[in-house]
ZAPA-164292 format. One line per field, with one value per atom (N, C-alpha, C): atom name; z negated, y, x negated. Coordinates in Angstrom, 2 decimals, always signed. Layout:
drenke: (CA; ...);
c3: (Z; ...);
c2: (Y; ...);
c1: (X; ...);
***
This chain:
drenke: (N; CA; C; N; CA; C; N; CA; C; N; CA; C; N; CA; C; N; CA; C; N; CA; C; N; CA; C; N; CA; C; N; CA; C; N; CA; C; N; CA; C; N; CA; C; N; CA; C; N; CA; C; N; CA; C; N; CA; C; N; CA; C; N; CA; C; N; CA; C; N; CA; C; N; CA; C; N; CA; C; N; CA; C; N; CA; C; N; CA; C; N; CA; C; N; CA; C; N; CA; C; N; CA; C; N; CA; C; N; CA; C; N; CA; C; N; CA; C; N; CA; C; N; CA; C; N; CA; C; N; CA; C; N; CA; C; N; CA; C; N; CA; C; N; CA; C; N; CA; C; N; CA; C; N; CA; C; N; CA; C; N; CA; C; N; CA; C; N; CA; C; N; CA; C; N; CA; C; N; CA; C; N; CA; C; N; CA; C; N; CA; C; N; CA; C; N; CA; C; N; CA; C; N; CA; C; N; CA; C; N; CA; C; N; CA; C; N; CA; C; N; CA; C; N; CA; C; N; CA; C; N; CA; C; N; CA; C; N; CA; C; N; CA; C; N; CA; C; N; CA; C; N; CA; C; N; CA; C; N; CA; C; N; CA; C; N; CA; C; N; CA; C; N; CA; C; N; CA; C; N; CA; C; N; CA; C; N; CA; C; N; CA; C; N; CA; C; N; CA; C; N; CA; C; N; CA; C; N; CA; C; N; CA; C; N; CA; C; N; CA; C; N; CA; C; N; CA; C; N; CA; C; N; CA; C; N; CA; C; N; CA; C; N; CA; C; N; CA; C; N; CA; C; N; CA; C; N; CA; C; N; CA; C; N; CA; C; N; CA; C; N; CA; C; N; CA; C; N; CA; C; N; CA; C; N; CA; C; N; CA; C; N; CA; C; N; CA; C; N; CA; C; N; CA; C; N; CA; C; N; CA; C; N; CA; C; N; CA; C; N; CA; C; N; CA; C; N; CA; C; N; CA; C; N; CA; C);
c3: (-2.83; -1.49; -1.11; +0.04; +0.53; +0.95; +0.48; +0.83; +1.38; +2.66; +3.25; +2.72; +2.03; +1.52; +0.00; -0.59; -2.05; -2.60; -1.97; -2.46; -2.38; -1.27; -1.12; -2.17; -2.38; -3.37; -4.76; -5.09; -6.41; -6.57; -5.53; -5.59; -5.74; -5.01; -5.03; -6.27; -6.70; -7.75; -8.93; -8.96; -9.98; -11.42; -11.64; -13.00; -13.39; -12.52; -12.80; -13.48; -14.18; -14.82; -13.76; -12.65; -11.59; -11.06; -10.87; -10.38; -11.40; -12.66; -13.71; -13.74; -13.71; -13.73; -12.53; -11.37; -10.16; -10.21; -10.64; -10.74; -11.73; -12.85; -13.87; -13.36; -12.72; -12.23; -11.10; -10.10; -8.91; -9.17; -10.20; -10.53; -10.92; -11.34; -11.80; -10.71; -9.55; -8.53; -7.83; -7.59; -6.85; -5.35; -4.52; -3.08; -2.78; -3.56; -3.38; -3.74; -4.78; -5.14; -3.98; -3.40; -2.31; -1.10; -0.84; +0.27; +0.00; -1.21; -1.57; -1.45; -1.94; -1.87; -0.42; +0.42; +1.83; +2.52; +2.19; +2.79; +2.39; +1.11; +0.64; +1.34; +1.45; +2.10; +3.57; +4.24; +5.66; +5.87; +4.97; +5.08; +4.90; +3.97; +3.75; +4.98; +5.53; +6.73; +7.90; +8.05; +9.12; +8.96; +7.73; +7.48; +7.77; +7.38; +7.73; +9.25; +9.95; +11.41; +12.03; +11.56; +12.08; +11.86; +10.66; +10.37; +11.29; +11.49; +12.35; +13.79; +14.32; +15.70; +15.89; +14.87; +14.94; +14.78; +14.50; +14.39; +13.05; +12.02; +10.68; +10.27; +9.61; +9.11; +7.90; +7.82; +6.70; +5.37; +5.40; +4.19; +3.89; +4.71; +4.49; +3.42; +2.91; +1.84; +2.21; +3.40; +3.72; +3.68; +4.25; +4.26; +2.85; +2.08; +0.70; -0.12; +0.13; -0.58; -0.22; +1.05; +1.46; +0.78; +0.67; -0.02; -1.49; -2.10; -3.50; -3.63; -2.69; -2.71; -2.55; -1.72; -1.53; -2.84; -3.51; -4.78; -5.83; -5.89; -6.86; -6.57; -5.29; -4.90; -5.46; -5.29; -5.81; -7.33; -7.97; -9.44; -9.94; -9.24; -9.67; -9.51; -8.42; -8.10; -8.38; -8.40; -8.47; -9.67; -9.72; -10.80; -10.96; -12.13; -12.40; -11.45; -10.52; -9.45; -9.62; -10.33; -10.49; -9.19; -9.17; -7.96; -7.42; -8.30; -7.82; -7.29; -7.92; -7.41; -6.06; -5.94; -4.69; -3.59; -3.94; -2.99; -2.44; -3.30; -2.87; -1.95; -2.24; -1.37; +0.01; +0.02; +1.29; +2.09; +1.41; +2.10; +2.75; +2.08; +2.63; +3.92; +4.04; +5.23; +6.50; +6.34; +7.52; +7.51; +6.36; +6.28; +6.67; +6.41; +6.71; +7.99; +9.06; +10.34; +10.27; +9.31; +9.18; +8.73; +7.78; +7.35; +8.48; +9.12; +10.20; +11.29; +11.68; +12.73; +12.32; +11.04; +10.54; +10.81; +10.66; +10.85; +12.26; +12.93; +14.22; +15.44; +15.26; +16.40; +17.40; +16.93; +17.83; +17.88; +16.87; +16.78; +16.33; +17.27; +16.90; +16.15; +15.04; +14.21; +12.99; +12.93; +11.79; +10.48; +10.51; +9.27; +8.73; +9.61; +9.19; +8.63; +9.27; +8.81; +7.40; +7.16; +5.84; +4.82; +5.19; +4.29; +3.94; +4.94; +4.69; +3.83; +4.03; +3.20; +1.76; +1.59; +0.25; -0.44; +0.27; -0.30; -0.66; +0.23; -0.05; -1.28; -1.37; -2.52; -3.81; -3.75; -4.93; -5.37; -4.41; -4.73; -5.34; -4.86; -5.38; -6.83; -7.17; -8.53; -9.49);
c2: (+16.01; +15.85; +17.12; +17.67; +18.91; +18.67; +19.52; +19.40; +20.74; +20.80; +22.08; +22.59; +21.73; +22.12; +22.33; +22.35; +22.43; +23.70; +24.83; +26.08; +26.04; +25.56; +25.46; +24.51; +23.37; +22.40; +23.01; +23.76; +24.38; +25.41; +26.18; +27.16; +26.49; +25.40; +24.74; +23.88; +23.16; +22.16; +22.33; +23.40; +23.58; +23.53; +23.80; +23.79; +22.45; +21.44; +20.16; +19.19; +18.23; +17.18; +16.35; +16.06; +15.27; +15.96; +17.27; +18.01; +17.96; +18.16; +18.11; +16.75; +15.69; +14.34; +14.11; +14.50; +14.29; +15.04; +16.29; +17.08; +16.45; +15.98; +15.37; +14.08; +13.23; +11.95; +12.13; +12.92; +13.03; +13.73; +14.56; +15.25; +14.26; +13.07; +12.06; +11.06; +11.13; +10.12; +10.30; +9.18; +9.14; +9.03; +9.25; +9.03; +7.60; +6.63; +5.25; +5.10; +5.80; +5.78; +6.32; +7.44; +8.05; +7.12; +6.40; +5.44; +4.34; +3.86; +2.81; +3.34; +4.56; +5.16; +5.29; +5.82; +5.99; +4.65; +3.65; +2.32; +1.71; +1.83; +1.31; +2.02; +3.35; +4.12; +3.74; +3.59; +3.23; +1.84; +0.92; -0.43; -0.40; +0.42; +0.54; +1.14; +2.18; +2.81; +1.83; +1.06; +0.08; -0.98; -1.39; -2.39; -1.80; -0.54; +0.14; +0.19; +0.51; +0.61; -0.72; -1.80; -3.14; -3.46; -3.17; -3.44; -2.63; -1.37; -0.48; -0.98; -1.29; -1.76; -3.10; -3.94; -5.25; -5.19; -4.00; -3.84; -4.21; -4.29; -4.56; -3.41; -3.70; -2.60; -1.92; -0.62; +0.12; -0.33; -0.84; -1.29; -2.76; -3.40; -4.80; -4.98; -6.18; -6.51; -6.18; -6.55; -6.23; -4.73; -3.92; -2.47; -1.90; -2.37; -1.88; -2.29; -3.48; -3.90; -3.01; -2.61; -1.67; -0.32; +0.12; +1.38; +1.29; +0.15; -0.04; -0.04; -0.66; -0.64; +0.79; +1.57; +2.98; +3.75; +3.53; +4.20; +3.81; +2.54; +2.08; +2.64; +2.79; +3.39; +4.82; +5.59; +6.95; +6.95; +6.06; +5.99; +5.58; +4.67; +4.18; +5.25; +6.01; +6.90; +8.38; +8.80; +10.23; +10.65; +10.21; +10.63; +9.58; +9.58; +8.65; +8.99; +8.11; +8.37; +7.45; +7.96; +7.20; +7.19; +6.42; +6.25; +7.56; +8.41; +9.66; +10.62; +10.67; +11.50; +10.97; +9.66; +9.03; +9.34; +9.31; +9.64; +11.06; +12.00; +13.37; +13.46; +12.68; +12.64; +12.10; +11.05; +10.51; +11.54; +12.33; +13.39; +14.39; +14.68; +15.61; +15.08; +13.76; +13.17; +13.52; +13.78; +14.17; +15.66; +16.30; +17.73; +18.64; +18.20; +19.02; +18.47; +19.26; +18.77; +18.32; +18.83; +18.39; +16.93; +16.57; +15.17; +14.30; +14.75; +13.97; +13.70; +14.72; +14.57; +13.56; +13.54; +12.60; +11.16; +10.86; +9.50; +9.23; +10.23; +10.01; +10.17; +10.48; +10.73; +9.58; +8.38; +7.22; +6.47; +6.68; +5.93; +6.86; +7.60; +8.51; +7.76; +8.33; +7.72; +7.01; +6.84; +6.14; +6.89; +8.21; +8.98; +8.76; +8.76; +8.53; +7.11; +6.14; +4.76; +4.65; +5.28; +5.25; +5.93; +7.08; +7.80; +6.91; +6.26; +5.41; +4.20; +3.64; +2.51; +2.96; +4.16; +4.71; +4.90; +5.43; +5.63; +4.29; +3.31; +1.99; +1.37; +1.52; +0.99; +1.68; +3.00; +3.74; +3.27; +3.01; +2.52; +1.13; +0.34; -1.02; -0.99; +0.03; +0.13; +0.44);
c1: (-3.72; -3.18; -2.42; -2.73; -2.13; -0.67; +0.21; +1.62; +2.10; +2.43; +2.84; +4.18; +4.93; +6.24; +6.24; +5.06; +4.96; +5.62; +5.40; +5.98; +7.51; +8.02; +9.48; +10.06; +9.41; +9.88; +9.91; +8.87; +8.83; +9.95; +10.21; +11.29; +12.65; +12.88; +14.18; +14.40; +13.36; +13.54; +12.61; +11.85; +10.82; +11.32; +12.59; +13.14; +13.75; +13.63; +14.26; +13.30; +13.86; +13.07; +12.35; +13.01; +12.39; +11.14; +11.22; +10.07; +8.93; +9.26; +8.24; +7.56; +8.36; +7.80; +6.89; +7.36; +6.58; +5.25; +5.29; +4.06; +3.09; +3.61; +2.76; +2.13; +2.93; +2.42; +1.43; +1.80; +0.97; -0.36; -0.41; -1.67; -2.77; -2.38; -3.33; -3.74; -3.13; -3.38; -4.72; -5.35; -6.61; -6.31; -7.30; -7.08; -6.59; -7.05; -6.60; -5.12; -4.69; -3.27; -2.44; -2.89; -2.14; -2.08; -3.17; -3.15; -2.13; -2.09; -1.12; +0.31; +0.55; +1.87; +2.31; +1.41; +1.74; +2.00; +1.20; +1.37; +2.71; +3.07; +4.37; +5.52; +5.42; +6.48; +6.59; +5.45; +5.46; +6.05; +5.75; +6.31; +7.82; +8.30; +9.74; +10.42; +9.82; +10.40; +10.38; +9.31; +9.24; +10.32; +10.57; +11.62; +13.00; +13.22; +14.48; +14.62; +13.55; +13.59; +13.95; +13.34; +13.67; +15.14; +15.65; +17.06; +17.97; +17.63; +18.40; +18.40; +17.23; +17.09; +17.79; +17.74; +18.38; +19.90; +20.42; +21.87; +22.46; +21.62; +22.15; +23.07; +24.16; +25.00; +24.34; +24.48; +23.90; +24.50; +25.73; +26.40; +26.13; +25.30; +24.97; +23.91; +23.84; +22.89; +21.44; +20.95; +19.55; +19.25; +20.13; +19.90; +20.00; +20.97; +21.08; +19.86; +19.31; +18.10; +16.92; +16.84; +15.79; +15.97; +17.22; +17.51; +17.10; +17.36; +16.96; +15.45; +14.75; +13.28; +12.78; +13.43; +13.09; +13.26; +14.39; +14.67; +13.63; +13.29; +12.30; +10.91; +10.59; +9.30; +9.21; +10.28; +10.31; +10.18; +10.91; +10.87; +9.49; +8.85; +7.54; +6.47; +6.52; +5.41; +5.68; +6.94; +7.20; +8.06; +9.29; +10.20; +11.28; +11.90; +12.99; +14.13; +14.38; +15.35; +16.55; +17.56; +18.79; +19.58; +20.64; +21.44; +22.01; +22.50; +23.10; +22.04; +20.90; +19.81; +19.34; +19.27; +18.88; +19.91; +21.16; +22.22; +22.01; +21.68; +21.42; +20.22; +19.19; +18.02; +18.41; +19.21; +19.68; +20.46; +21.27; +22.01; +21.06; +19.95; +18.98; +18.36; +18.26; +17.66; +18.45; +19.75; +20.54; +20.89; +20.88; +21.24; +20.08; +18.85; +17.67; +17.03; +17.04; +16.50; +15.05; +14.28; +12.89; +12.83; +13.69; +13.74; +14.27; +15.33; +15.93; +14.89; +14.16; +13.15; +12.08; +11.74; +10.74; +11.16; +12.43; +12.92; +13.41; +13.95; +14.61; +13.72; +12.45; +11.57; +11.60; +11.41; +11.38; +12.71; +13.54; +14.80; +15.92; +16.50; +17.60; +18.71; +19.12; +20.15; +19.59; +18.27; +17.66; +17.88; +17.77; +17.98; +19.39; +20.38; +21.76; +21.91; +21.27; +21.31; +20.74; +19.58; +18.97; +19.87; +20.41; +21.33; +22.52; +23.09; +24.26; +23.91; +22.72; +22.28; +22.06; +21.51; +21.32; +22.67; +23.64; +24.97; +25.61; +25.47; +26.04; +25.36; +24.06; +23.34; +23.77; +23.96; +24.40; +25.78; +26.66; +28.00; +27.92; +26.99; +26.80; +26.33; +25.54; +25.00; +26.13);
***
């Protein structure tokens, strides 16, 4: 699967265990695996969007459960994603405008909501 950010990711995280694990795992995935991964991620984002639009608090149980499902998705498909690593990923969703734009296109503030739910979930752990 083509990744336009692969070079940047390797430069930033290429020496990390998470990067090594992700590269090792993803090299073995079939097109069907990628479809399943994308479908799971899209379902999680859709559920986050519903919670956000419905006014659920990011620190509430439903949002934290979605954050935990997000963390488990990463751990299952890419790399062992502990709570602190997940917290850093959530921070990137608001610190990097490319990530923010990915989530905020139709629902401004969604990236912040996801980040806050990830932080709340990490605190809960």
